[in-house]
Steps between C-alpha positions, in 0.01 A plus 500: 500500500627572141642144482159356595323714257739393221448137586124542493518675161711219356247249624208695358662541167575130474141413586338767287377276223399208727159360577636474853160515664242276337212710642597831333826461305663798342530531127745785455796650678426750775643849518764441759531867581179488701642234735790701642339630820261425783147632484439713810170575676524867404491415129149533351421248226168535335260316272218688331183397327286745319693781659453378852750333727447131563553321821694173416509184715696210346371183664739249334874508587730208544801536725763227515835401366659257253590258780133481616382383163391139453682272260258586212541871577878481506519299181263741325696818589829334397352390163368846414824677601583705183878414489644148461707472807603207722288457817804593711470851363133514427373409844708758692364766255142383573565513867642851471209622290232352728666648806421846361181448314298246709586668824225739617764739617769418241711788363408673185268233345348358828128447522430822696698712265331344197159540647558862600619572145164353391330754721354222724393638842485148641593146395434150610774245535429123468626207699546184287503132569568330161806300568529339148439815302540854629633374834427607856484852628371424848259696718782564739700690233182686395449622853856609517450720191180644658675572831802660344550858593521582126143390451365851507395779262389838633518354846249221427548134403588455128496121467220270604513115454312195401604197711501146360547149625657168402260240364769228486433193720159654570368187670768504765607867513172682451469617857855646506448672164172656608647617831786663316243671269296623805809645655582697186139616464519643847753762377332842448649539152402154364175555317427167335601156383682401176467160354650354175353160449611488137858510626455235761253275304237535765136453385263799549206273577656265761311577815790399723666834420184701589643538853689793349176677427386432858809697613428771248150526638617502859756781432285682250761494232462468124647204306711559186517199268733470207247412225604375155802299408838534657781629290724222637251220444391462143192286453671330207755349741231285660374164365143487370378298794625776735322785336177479697700530825718780368198700393371493856811690612450806273147502349281739707185296437640266773509793741125559482402271782744679735378845392138389555568324827688799648291810408670703775851444353605714211675304219735688273551312171862582397611585144137491380552132412771588245653227276854537624655273237271583204384135478132568449400480865376849561249515788395863472139406412479279807645777725245748379223245553592467865554868553159586348325220688641535856531810710818370660695431177740758357744519210869607511665607169872445547725339237239462225563844355879471481686555169562125464139401563325798340724701269217701346301547814197311357470254785510758768256711302260207479513425872457861610222559241325181607506610862355841417218357281420243773487764769777350716772756482476501880635145495810558286833528693834631369824318552824495304639154596831663544777571539557315180784708350623857564244749393231233462290607800451846347463383143230246585302770688533727195363224274195451720426873510537522130256214459249670728523806283434301182178338642373834646522448865402805704744629758280349779514164329878521447546598863303186616720268297830660585451525874144549627391138474810362656485744788143398567555126471825488695416785735805705430464873574642747245833667606 
């Protein structure tokens, strides 16, 4: 065990200054002393707001491994590796690091340990089908995590999941993809559907993909959409004559017809439409327009408040303040977009809580954002 711990610490130290996860990269080295043991169920980790303990539900966690990344994902993490090493050394280190950190039950810095340190009482894991970018974390693996005997906290389920599906070769493989999705949604701990059309270059407004919403309606499950640009697909990389098509894959205005056509399906607009690459394509205004106009549209706030995107907290402050003034705090959902880097799951939660304090949220409003809204939308009971 000591040998394993030492290997993990070496990997963490080497990766400490890396933007290894484009969603929520770390900007400073972690305190390695906190990653030397498992977090056990009898340990009590707390978050407080205005002197009262908060229930935390983190709805945005990505399991996986280096080898499951797509070619763009692998190239990205190799490029941001903080030490100039040949691939023959760099890739094994990346594999070692991901085997700890991206594993829900990984030692020391695994997702469950990181979430528990962040005082989260429940977390939601995502399946992913983005073969060119972040790769494939199939529904089958997600169900394996959920069925694992370690998926418990205080004798109740700790992890829940959002299933996904492949949209590749949709014209010929749609039936098989939808059937796989239905099988996953039949699992008692799968509470919704996760889609990332910006990663797969799939248009929001193409009605041939609306069959996914038919399934969501049939199974009474919310749909989470990545909204805003993809950190692995800069708009500047596309030719001018491609821009209209690319916009349809991340601009939430193109989701309006689906939201309107399926009023019984809850649509969660991820990242609040954040401009992931700082290219001037922020879609926060459009996201708020939809959430204010439609009862079934919600806003998730992961990634946009990270140190890289929002070093002074001004962006998160503006989003949370706008929600409060518009009377839609009941539509704001917390997620960290972790695991990112060691300690990031907790630090992102702390940043959001600090922002809520700055914009004068009441305890009741803070509790809605940090867990209450997600529990209601995804029907997850409190542990």
